[in-house]
BALOBA-1460 file (C-alpha; in Angstrom, 3 decimals):
// residues 331
<rec num="1" residu="x" x="0.000" y="0.000" z="0.000"/>
<rec num="2" residu="x" x="0.977" y="3.665" z="-0.441"/>
<rec num="3" residu="x" x="1.187" y="5.296" z="2.990"/>
<rec num="4" residu="x" x="1.016" y="8.795" z="1.469"/>
<rec num="5" residu="x" x="-2.344" y="10.540" z="1.748"/>
<rec num="6" residu="x" x="-4.043" y="11.489" z="-1.498"/>
<rec num="7" residu="x" x="-5.231" y="15.035" z="-2.176"/>
<rec num="8" residu="x" x="-8.690" y="14.527" z="-0.657"/>
<rec num="9" residu="x" x="-7.220" y="12.933" z="2.466"/>
<rec num="10" residu="x" x="-4.647" y="15.725" z="2.837"/>
<rec num="11" residu="x" x="-7.397" y="18.347" z="2.584"/>
<rec num="12" residu="x" x="-9.452" y="16.417" z="5.141"/>
<rec num="13" residu="x" x="-6.479" y="16.269" z="7.514"/>
<rec num="14" residu="x" x="-5.870" y="20.019" z="7.156"/>
<rec num="15" residu="x" x="-9.543" y="20.863" z="7.688"/>
<rec num="16" residu="x" x="-9.787" y="18.655" z="10.782"/>
<rec num="17" residu="x" x="-6.628" y="20.208" z="12.251"/>
<rec num="18" residu="x" x="-7.924" y="23.739" z="11.659"/>
<rec num="19" residu="x" x="-11.356" y="23.022" z="13.119"/>
<rec num="20" residu="x" x="-10.008" y="21.259" z="16.207"/>
<rec num="21" residu="x" x="-7.577" y="24.109" z="16.872"/>
<rec num="22" residu="x" x="-10.534" y="26.421" z="17.582"/>
<rec num="23" residu="x" x="-12.862" y="26.512" z="20.545"/>
<rec num="24" residu="x" x="-16.185" y="24.718" z="20.388"/>
<rec num="25" residu="x" x="-14.629" y="21.715" z="18.672"/>
<rec num="26" residu="x" x="-17.686" y="19.459" z="18.590"/>
<rec num="27" residu="x" x="-20.047" y="22.053" z="17.153"/>
<rec num="28" residu="x" x="-17.484" y="23.119" z="14.570"/>
<rec num="29" residu="x" x="-16.871" y="19.500" z="13.555"/>
<rec num="30" residu="x" x="-20.579" y="19.195" z="12.749"/>
<rec num="31" residu="x" x="-20.629" y="22.536" z="10.930"/>
<rec num="32" residu="x" x="-17.603" y="21.578" z="8.822"/>
<rec num="33" residu="x" x="-19.213" y="18.277" z="7.849"/>
<rec num="34" residu="x" x="-16.429" y="16.223" z="9.423"/>
<rec num="35" residu="x" x="-18.847" y="14.121" z="11.470"/>
<rec num="36" residu="x" x="-20.538" y="13.052" z="8.260"/>
<rec num="37" residu="x" x="-17.510" y="12.036" z="6.201"/>
<rec num="38" residu="x" x="-18.531" y="8.351" z="6.337"/>
<rec num="39" residu="x" x="-22.236" y="8.915" z="5.704"/>
<rec num="40" residu="x" x="-23.152" y="7.997" z="2.081"/>
<rec num="41" residu="x" x="-23.607" y="10.906" z="-0.303"/>
<rec num="42" residu="x" x="-27.253" y="9.946" z="-0.876"/>
<rec num="43" residu="x" x="-27.821" y="10.440" z="2.856"/>
<rec num="44" residu="x" x="-26.166" y="13.851" z="2.912"/>
<rec num="45" residu="x" x="-22.577" y="12.879" z="3.777"/>
<rec num="46" residu="x" x="-19.261" y="12.677" z="1.955"/>
<rec num="47" residu="x" x="-19.376" y="8.923" z="1.320"/>
<rec num="48" residu="x" x="-15.767" y="8.311" z="2.384"/>
<rec num="49" residu="x" x="-14.273" y="5.183" z="3.935"/>
<rec num="50" residu="x" x="-11.998" y="3.723" z="6.623"/>
<rec num="51" residu="x" x="-8.829" y="5.602" z="5.651"/>
<rec num="52" residu="x" x="-10.640" y="8.939" z="5.782"/>
<rec num="53" residu="x" x="-12.167" y="7.932" z="9.116"/>
<rec num="54" residu="x" x="-8.626" y="7.291" z="10.358"/>
<rec num="55" residu="x" x="-7.411" y="10.664" z="9.039"/>
<rec num="56" residu="x" x="-10.029" y="12.581" z="11.038"/>
<rec num="57" residu="x" x="-9.693" y="10.519" z="14.215"/>
<rec num="58" residu="x" x="-5.916" y="10.804" z="14.212"/>
<rec num="59" residu="x" x="-6.298" y="14.592" z="14.270"/>
<rec num="60" residu="x" x="-8.830" y="14.284" z="17.107"/>
<rec num="61" residu="x" x="-6.336" y="12.197" z="19.070"/>
<rec num="62" residu="x" x="-3.428" y="14.526" z="18.305"/>
<rec num="63" residu="x" x="-5.261" y="17.243" z="20.218"/>
<rec num="64" residu="x" x="-6.803" y="14.915" z="22.831"/>
<rec num="65" residu="x" x="-10.107" y="16.531" z="21.888"/>
<rec num="66" residu="x" x="-13.134" y="15.367" z="23.885"/>
<rec num="67" residu="x" x="-15.641" y="15.094" z="21.055"/>
<rec num="68" residu="x" x="-17.909" y="12.205" z="19.934"/>
<rec num="69" residu="x" x="-16.063" y="11.719" z="16.655"/>
<rec num="70" residu="x" x="-15.004" y="8.110" z="17.320"/>
<rec num="71" residu="x" x="-18.445" y="6.554" z="17.953"/>
<rec num="72" residu="x" x="-20.117" y="8.780" z="15.361"/>
<rec num="73" residu="x" x="-17.698" y="8.047" z="12.521"/>
<rec num="74" residu="x" x="-17.382" y="4.336" z="13.321"/>
<rec num="75" residu="x" x="-21.146" y="3.809" z="13.650"/>
<rec num="76" residu="x" x="-22.021" y="5.752" z="10.497"/>
<rec num="77" residu="x" x="-19.352" y="3.889" z="8.507"/>
<rec num="78" residu="x" x="-20.718" y="0.532" z="9.707"/>
<rec num="79" residu="x" x="-24.227" y="1.654" z="8.757"/>
<rec num="80" residu="x" x="-22.953" y="2.849" z="5.368"/>
<rec num="81" residu="x" x="-21.421" y="-0.597" z="4.739"/>
<rec num="82" residu="x" x="-24.425" y="-2.641" z="5.875"/>
<rec num="83" residu="x" x="-27.553" y="-0.528" z="6.310"/>
<rec num="84" residu="x" x="-30.308" y="0.391" z="3.904"/>
<rec num="85" residu="x" x="-30.475" y="3.851" z="2.268"/>
<rec num="86" residu="x" x="-33.517" y="4.649" z="4.412"/>
<rec num="87" residu="x" x="-31.657" y="3.760" z="7.634"/>
<rec num="88" residu="x" x="-28.631" y="5.768" z="6.539"/>
<rec num="89" residu="x" x="-30.726" y="8.868" z="5.828"/>
<rec num="90" residu="x" x="-32.760" y="8.574" z="9.011"/>
<rec num="91" residu="x" x="-29.900" y="8.335" z="11.506"/>
<rec num="92" residu="x" x="-27.127" y="10.123" z="9.584"/>
<rec num="93" residu="x" x="-24.834" y="11.661" z="12.155"/>
<rec num="94" residu="x" x="-26.191" y="11.294" z="15.699"/>
<rec num="95" residu="x" x="-25.405" y="7.631" z="16.232"/>
<rec num="96" residu="x" x="-23.315" y="5.620" z="18.671"/>
<rec num="97" residu="x" x="-22.471" y="1.937" z="18.864"/>
<rec num="98" residu="x" x="-22.572" y="-0.771" z="21.510"/>
<rec num="99" residu="x" x="-20.173" y="-3.683" z="20.967"/>
<rec num="100" residu="x" x="-18.480" y="-4.594" z="24.254"/>
<rec num="101" residu="x" x="-20.063" y="-6.915" z="26.808"/>
<rec num="102" residu="x" x="-19.139" y="-7.365" z="30.488"/>
<rec num="103" residu="x" x="-16.433" y="-9.938" z="31.135"/>
<rec num="104" residu="x" x="-15.811" y="-10.615" z="27.441"/>
<rec num="105" residu="x" x="-13.174" y="-9.565" z="24.920"/>
<rec num="106" residu="x" x="-14.176" y="-7.400" z="21.994"/>
<rec num="107" residu="x" x="-13.359" y="-10.251" z="19.589"/>
<rec num="108" residu="x" x="-15.698" y="-12.701" z="21.332"/>
<rec num="109" residu="x" x="-19.035" y="-13.444" z="19.628"/>
<rec num="110" residu="x" x="-21.799" y="-11.374" z="21.236"/>
<rec num="111" residu="x" x="-23.980" y="-13.052" z="23.848"/>
<rec num="112" residu="x" x="-26.697" y="-10.455" z="23.308"/>
<rec num="113" residu="x" x="-29.636" y="-12.271" z="21.743"/>
<rec num="114" residu="x" x="-32.076" y="-11.105" z="19.092"/>
<rec num="115" residu="x" x="-35.505" y="-12.671" z="18.629"/>
<rec num="116" residu="x" x="-37.341" y="-12.229" z="15.318"/>
<rec num="117" residu="x" x="-41.028" y="-11.386" z="15.240"/>
<rec num="118" residu="x" x="-43.468" y="-14.213" z="14.640"/>
<rec num="119" residu="x" x="-44.996" y="-14.565" z="11.137"/>
<rec num="120" residu="x" x="-48.166" y="-12.872" z="12.393"/>
<rec num="121" residu="x" x="-46.132" y="-10.088" z="13.998"/>
<rec num="122" residu="x" x="-44.153" y="-9.636" z="10.777"/>
<rec num="123" residu="x" x="-47.383" y="-8.971" z="8.950"/>
<rec num="124" residu="x" x="-48.127" y="-6.292" z="11.545"/>
<rec num="125" residu="x" x="-44.574" y="-4.922" z="10.998"/>
<rec num="126" residu="x" x="-43.545" y="-5.540" z="14.603"/>
<rec num="127" residu="x" x="-39.899" y="-5.204" z="15.557"/>
<rec num="128" residu="x" x="-37.217" y="-7.692" z="16.514"/>
<rec num="129" residu="x" x="-36.570" y="-8.011" z="20.257"/>
<rec num="130" residu="x" x="-33.049" y="-7.749" z="21.673"/>
<rec num="131" residu="x" x="-31.853" y="-8.806" z="25.141"/>
<rec num="132" residu="x" x="-28.432" y="-8.414" z="26.724"/>
<rec num="133" residu="x" x="-26.041" y="-5.935" z="28.274"/>
<rec num="134" residu="x" x="-23.469" y="-3.694" z="26.603"/>
<rec num="135" residu="x" x="-20.764" y="-1.739" z="28.433"/>
<rec num="136" residu="x" x="-18.476" y="1.195" z="27.628"/>
<rec num="137" residu="x" x="-20.908" y="2.661" z="25.110"/>
<rec num="138" residu="x" x="-19.298" y="6.027" z="24.232"/>
<rec num="139" residu="x" x="-21.355" y="9.202" z="23.972"/>
<rec num="140" residu="x" x="-24.742" y="7.477" z="24.343"/>
<rec num="141" residu="x" x="-27.505" y="9.051" z="22.275"/>
<rec num="142" residu="x" x="-31.010" y="8.490" z="20.959"/>
<rec num="143" residu="x" x="-29.933" y="5.864" z="18.395"/>
<rec num="144" residu="x" x="-27.568" y="2.994" z="19.168"/>
<rec num="145" residu="x" x="-26.098" y="0.432" z="16.781"/>
<rec num="146" residu="x" x="-25.961" y="-2.876" z="18.677"/>
<rec num="147" residu="x" x="-24.290" y="-6.205" z="17.879"/>
<rec num="148" residu="x" x="-26.164" y="-9.413" z="18.716"/>
<rec num="149" residu="x" x="-26.080" y="-13.096" z="17.823"/>
<rec num="150" residu="x" x="-28.348" y="-12.449" z="14.836"/>
<rec num="151" residu="x" x="-26.476" y="-9.434" z="13.452"/>
<rec num="152" residu="x" x="-26.567" y="-5.646" z="13.729"/>
<rec num="153" residu="x" x="-29.559" y="-3.770" z="15.115"/>
<rec num="154" residu="x" x="-30.652" y="-0.176" z="15.594"/>
<rec num="155" residu="x" x="-32.155" y="0.472" z="19.020"/>
<rec num="156" residu="x" x="-33.915" y="3.725" z="19.829"/>
<rec num="157" residu="x" x="-33.511" y="5.201" z="23.332"/>
<rec num="158" residu="x" x="-32.447" y="2.039" z="25.221"/>
<rec num="159" residu="x" x="-32.203" y="1.935" z="29.024"/>
<rec num="160" residu="x" x="-28.802" y="3.321" z="30.042"/>
<rec num="161" residu="x" x="-26.741" y="3.682" z="33.217"/>
<rec num="162" residu="x" x="-23.941" y="6.232" z="33.272"/>
<rec num="163" residu="x" x="-20.340" y="4.978" z="33.561"/>
<rec num="164" residu="x" x="-17.171" y="6.698" z="34.755"/>
<rec num="165" residu="x" x="-14.378" y="7.181" z="32.197"/>
<rec num="166" residu="x" x="-10.771" y="8.252" z="32.701"/>
<rec num="167" residu="x" x="-11.298" y="11.237" z="30.377"/>
<rec num="168" residu="x" x="-14.572" y="12.384" z="31.903"/>
<rec num="169" residu="x" x="-16.351" y="11.833" z="28.578"/>
<rec num="170" residu="x" x="-19.877" y="10.396" z="28.732"/>
<rec num="171" residu="x" x="-20.292" y="6.620" z="28.506"/>
<rec num="172" residu="x" x="-22.967" y="4.184" z="29.551"/>
<rec num="173" residu="x" x="-23.989" y="0.613" z="30.186"/>
<rec num="174" residu="x" x="-26.912" y="-0.272" z="27.923"/>
<rec num="175" residu="x" x="-29.472" y="-2.731" z="29.282"/>
<rec num="176" residu="x" x="-31.587" y="-4.516" z="26.685"/>
<rec num="177" residu="x" x="-34.530" y="-6.528" z="27.974"/>
<rec num="178" residu="x" x="-36.701" y="-7.693" z="25.098"/>
<rec num="179" residu="x" x="-36.140" y="-4.226" z="23.653"/>
<rec num="180" residu="x" x="-37.654" y="-3.417" z="20.237"/>
<rec num="181" residu="x" x="-34.948" y="-3.179" z="17.563"/>
<rec num="182" residu="x" x="-34.635" y="-2.693" z="13.827"/>
<rec num="183" residu="x" x="-32.408" y="-5.180" z="12.026"/>
<rec num="184" residu="x" x="-29.614" y="-3.688" z="9.911"/>
<rec num="185" residu="x" x="-27.707" y="-6.799" z="8.790"/>
<rec num="186" residu="x" x="-27.154" y="-10.465" z="9.631"/>
<rec num="187" residu="x" x="-24.438" y="-12.168" z="11.719"/>
<rec num="188" residu="x" x="-21.910" y="-11.820" z="8.885"/>
<rec num="189" residu="x" x="-21.728" y="-8.059" z="9.598"/>
<rec num="190" residu="x" x="-20.722" y="-8.384" z="13.267"/>
<rec num="191" residu="x" x="-17.038" y="-9.118" z="12.565"/>
<rec num="192" residu="x" x="-16.866" y="-6.178" z="10.154"/>
<rec num="193" residu="x" x="-18.369" y="-3.886" z="12.800"/>
<rec num="194" residu="x" x="-15.658" y="-4.961" z="15.265"/>
<rec num="195" residu="x" x="-12.959" y="-4.305" z="12.679"/>
<rec num="196" residu="x" x="-14.254" y="-0.810" z="11.877"/>
<rec num="197" residu="x" x="-14.409" y="0.001" z="15.587"/>
<rec num="198" residu="x" x="-10.879" y="-1.343" z="16.133"/>
<rec num="199" residu="x" x="-9.548" y="0.759" z="13.254"/>
<rec num="200" residu="x" x="-11.263" y="3.838" z="14.692"/>
<rec num="201" residu="x" x="-9.846" y="3.359" z="18.205"/>
<rec num="202" residu="x" x="-6.347" y="2.609" z="16.854"/>
<rec num="203" residu="x" x="-6.454" y="5.744" z="14.674"/>
<rec num="204" residu="x" x="-7.351" y="7.984" z="17.598"/>
<rec num="205" residu="x" x="-4.725" y="6.272" z="19.787"/>
<rec num="206" residu="x" x="-2.154" y="6.937" z="17.056"/>
<rec num="207" residu="x" x="-3.002" y="10.633" z="17.204"/>
<rec num="208" residu="x" x="-2.855" y="10.669" z="21.007"/>
<rec num="209" residu="x" x="0.631" y="9.206" z="20.971"/>
<rec num="210" residu="x" x="1.766" y="11.636" z="18.258"/>
<rec num="211" residu="x" x="0.419" y="14.598" z="20.219"/>
<rec num="212" residu="x" x="2.048" y="13.448" z="23.470"/>
<rec num="213" residu="x" x="5.354" y="12.884" z="21.659"/>
<rec num="214" residu="x" x="5.272" y="16.409" z="20.214"/>
<rec num="215" residu="x" x="4.493" y="17.917" z="23.614"/>
<rec num="216" residu="x" x="7.234" y="15.929" z="25.347"/>
<rec num="217" residu="x" x="9.830" y="16.636" z="22.657"/>
<rec num="218" residu="x" x="9.221" y="20.381" z="23.022"/>
<rec num="219" residu="x" x="9.500" y="20.071" z="26.806"/>
<rec num="220" residu="x" x="12.852" y="18.254" z="26.868"/>
<rec num="221" residu="x" x="14.305" y="20.754" z="24.386"/>
<rec num="222" residu="x" x="13.333" y="23.705" z="26.574"/>
<rec num="223" residu="x" x="13.730" y="22.294" z="30.086"/>
<rec num="224" residu="x" x="17.252" y="22.704" z="31.466"/>
<rec num="225" residu="x" x="18.931" y="20.768" z="34.249"/>
<rec num="226" residu="x" x="22.526" y="21.024" z="35.456"/>
<rec num="227" residu="x" x="23.041" y="23.773" z="32.869"/>
<rec num="228" residu="x" x="21.973" y="21.619" z="29.900"/>
<rec num="229" residu="x" x="18.749" y="20.933" z="28.027"/>
<rec num="230" residu="x" x="17.175" y="17.603" z="28.987"/>
<rec num="231" residu="x" x="17.382" y="16.550" z="25.341"/>
<rec num="232" residu="x" x="21.192" y="16.559" z="25.602"/>
<rec num="233" residu="x" x="21.207" y="13.697" z="28.114"/>
<rec num="234" residu="x" x="21.649" y="10.263" z="26.521"/>
<rec num="235" residu="x" x="19.184" y="8.557" z="28.862"/>
<rec num="236" residu="x" x="16.503" y="11.067" z="27.884"/>
<rec num="237" residu="x" x="17.133" y="10.694" z="24.145"/>
<rec num="238" residu="x" x="16.875" y="6.908" z="24.458"/>
<rec num="239" residu="x" x="13.518" y="7.186" z="26.224"/>
<rec num="240" residu="x" x="12.027" y="9.652" z="23.764"/>
<rec num="241" residu="x" x="13.264" y="7.417" z="20.938"/>
<rec num="242" residu="x" x="11.289" y="4.543" z="22.464"/>
<rec num="243" residu="x" x="8.163" y="6.699" z="22.358"/>
<rec num="244" residu="x" x="8.822" y="7.546" z="18.698"/>
<rec num="245" residu="x" x="9.281" y="3.864" z="17.809"/>
<rec num="246" residu="x" x="6.046" y="2.953" z="19.601"/>
<rec num="247" residu="x" x="4.236" y="5.607" z="17.562"/>
<rec num="248" residu="x" x="5.678" y="4.406" z="14.271"/>
<rec num="249" residu="x" x="4.764" y="0.790" z="15.013"/>
<rec num="250" residu="x" x="1.177" y="1.801" z="15.766"/>
<rec num="251" residu="x" x="1.005" y="3.988" z="12.651"/>
<rec num="252" residu="x" x="2.138" y="1.255" z="10.269"/>
<rec num="253" residu="x" x="-0.311" y="-1.330" z="11.606"/>
<rec num="254" residu="x" x="-3.197" y="1.157" z="11.831"/>
<rec num="255" residu="x" x="-2.823" y="2.599" z="8.308"/>
<rec num="256" residu="x" x="-2.350" y="-0.864" z="6.840"/>
<rec num="257" residu="x" x="-5.460" y="-2.173" z="8.587"/>
<rec num="258" residu="x" x="-7.599" y="0.836" z="7.599"/>
<rec num="259" residu="x" x="-6.443" y="0.629" z="3.970"/>
<rec num="260" residu="x" x="-7.115" y="-3.106" z="3.736"/>
<rec num="261" residu="x" x="-10.532" y="-2.598" z="5.297"/>
<rec num="262" residu="x" x="-11.344" y="0.043" z="2.693"/>
<rec num="263" residu="x" x="-10.125" y="-2.156" z="-0.155"/>
<rec num="264" residu="x" x="-12.190" y="-5.135" z="0.946"/>
<rec num="265" residu="x" x="-9.083" y="-7.173" z="1.787"/>
<rec num="266" residu="x" x="-8.573" y="-9.325" z="4.909"/>
<rec num="267" residu="x" x="-7.630" y="-6.859" z="7.638"/>
<rec num="268" residu="x" x="-8.056" y="-8.892" z="10.809"/>
<rec num="269" residu="x" x="-4.356" y="-9.538" z="11.485"/>
<rec num="270" residu="x" x="-3.273" y="-5.953" z="10.762"/>
<rec num="271" residu="x" x="-6.002" y="-4.541" z="12.993"/>
<rec num="272" residu="x" x="-5.202" y="-6.987" z="15.810"/>
<rec num="273" residu="x" x="-1.601" y="-5.772" z="15.668"/>
<rec num="274" residu="x" x="-2.775" y="-2.148" z="15.623"/>
<rec num="275" residu="x" x="-4.978" y="-2.854" z="18.653"/>
<rec num="276" residu="x" x="-2.009" y="-4.377" z="20.486"/>
<rec num="277" residu="x" x="0.151" y="-1.308" z="19.813"/>
<rec num="278" residu="x" x="-2.745" y="0.958" z="20.830"/>
<rec num="279" residu="x" x="-2.716" y="-0.820" z="24.191"/>
<rec num="280" residu="x" x="1.069" y="-0.489" z="24.404"/>
<rec num="281" residu="x" x="0.738" y="3.258" z="23.776"/>
<rec num="282" residu="x" x="-0.142" y="3.625" z="27.449"/>
<rec num="283" residu="x" x="3.407" y="2.551" z="28.351"/>
<rec num="284" residu="x" x="4.777" y="5.228" z="26.027"/>
<rec num="285" residu="x" x="2.568" y="7.795" z="27.785"/>
<rec num="286" residu="x" x="4.091" y="6.694" z="31.111"/>
<rec num="287" residu="x" x="7.493" y="7.527" z="29.606"/>
<rec num="288" residu="x" x="6.239" y="10.949" z="28.510"/>
<rec num="289" residu="x" x="4.993" y="11.620" z="32.028"/>
<rec num="290" residu="x" x="8.329" y="10.513" z="33.488"/>
<rec num="291" residu="x" x="10.229" y="12.893" z="31.185"/>
<rec num="292" residu="x" x="8.022" y="15.762" z="32.335"/>
<rec num="293" residu="x" x="8.836" y="15.090" z="35.989"/>
<rec num="294" residu="x" x="6.326" y="16.512" z="38.463"/>
<rec num="295" residu="x" x="4.761" y="18.622" z="35.712"/>
<rec num="296" residu="x" x="3.410" y="15.454" z="34.110"/>
<rec num="297" residu="x" x="1.197" y="14.810" z="37.134"/>
<rec num="298" residu="x" x="-0.513" y="18.212" z="36.957"/>
<rec num="299" residu="x" x="-4.102" y="17.595" z="35.791"/>
<rec num="300" residu="x" x="-4.222" y="21.130" z="34.366"/>
<rec num="301" residu="x" x="-1.243" y="20.446" z="32.080"/>
<rec num="302" residu="x" x="-2.111" y="19.155" z="28.560"/>
<rec num="303" residu="x" x="-0.190" y="15.885" z="28.978"/>
<rec num="304" residu="x" x="-2.794" y="14.709" z="31.496"/>
<rec num="305" residu="x" x="-5.475" y="14.784" z="28.768"/>
<rec num="306" residu="x" x="-3.318" y="12.633" z="26.488"/>
<rec num="307" residu="x" x="-2.612" y="10.108" z="29.231"/>
<rec num="308" residu="x" x="-6.287" y="9.871" z="30.208"/>
<rec num="309" residu="x" x="-7.355" y="9.387" z="26.600"/>
<rec num="310" residu="x" x="-4.705" y="6.720" z="25.942"/>
<rec num="311" residu="x" x="-5.957" y="4.837" z="29.006"/>
<rec num="312" residu="x" x="-9.576" y="5.139" z="27.873"/>
<rec num="313" residu="x" x="-8.837" y="3.944" z="24.325"/>
<rec num="314" residu="x" x="-6.826" y="0.977" z="25.600"/>
<rec num="315" residu="x" x="-9.786" y="0.049" z="27.806"/>
<rec num="316" residu="x" x="-12.161" y="0.134" z="24.817"/>
<rec num="317" residu="x" x="-10.059" y="-2.540" z="23.088"/>
<rec num="318" residu="x" x="-9.503" y="-4.649" z="26.193"/>
<rec num="319" residu="x" x="-5.791" y="-3.848" z="26.688"/>
<rec num="320" residu="x" x="-2.573" y="-5.102" z="25.111"/>
<rec num="321" residu="x" x="-2.614" y="-8.535" z="26.806"/>
<rec num="322" residu="x" x="-6.035" y="-9.360" z="25.369"/>
<rec num="323" residu="x" x="-4.754" y="-8.464" z="21.902"/>
<rec num="324" residu="x" x="-1.703" y="-10.702" z="22.340"/>
<rec num="325" residu="x" x="-4.042" y="-13.587" z="23.176"/>
<rec num="326" residu="x" x="-6.043" y="-12.841" z="20.054"/>
<rec num="327" residu="x" x="-2.955" y="-12.643" z="17.840"/>
<rec num="328" residu="x" x="-1.650" y="-15.895" z="19.309"/>
<rec num="329" residu="x" x="-4.953" y="-17.662" z="18.662"/>
<rec num="330" residu="x" x="-4.936" y="-16.535" z="15.031"/>
<rec num="331" residu="x" x="-1.375" y="-17.700" z="14.466"/>
């Protein structure tokens, strides 16, 4: 694959960076159309794919912006790949997704069950019924895309309980108890939904690590100790080099996985590797905090936002150890 961005992707990257640099990031993202880049053109979006999703989310991560771009872009892309034109038009934009279940890895088949309507109920156009529990649902809203044993479903206004996140961003546990749902696609779409979500989380984690690296590099160039800049000490240069290598490893796996996903090629192995490196990014953030000294522990200093977001994103994927288990099972 060519790791260089094409002209459209470069323009998208520039626009996202400019919008996120201003105040009121979420509202401006909507106004600029960035939240709809994965919505099909017929539904009022840009009709772009996984690589463009990754471009936007990497910029979100690079600024540790607390905006609902990840669930919105991932859910709308999944709906664009599997939903009907009517579903895409109806819920374009304000959509989140519920994939994770308590005590289970993201890659595990969902235990949430979906029950089809009876033949008589079908004639009356009654809905499917979904039962189960989903956790770590980011930015819960009026429409939720849910994975179940029988495929993907749209659920309107499910019962939710607020969760605590390391970033302070809203999240919820969704409780489904024979809840009416609209079927989007069959079981074959569940694995694709997981892959899109993994690519989205890895892309934002890549940006988080890049932003933390930039912040830390500037700090060690300016901070002086014993009459010398920190960057002049060999031990410091070795540690910041480790952070750079961690970022490059994540980038390669993430871009490869997103590109393969967009091209319709097998992307499972690349995305599993990207998910592993996204989990490992938390270790690199520990190094960045160490190089900042006491300043790195100040919750009002920007590095704290990067650390909190790296921790949150790692949690969404289940952590590096879970990804190693998955990679081992596939090998």
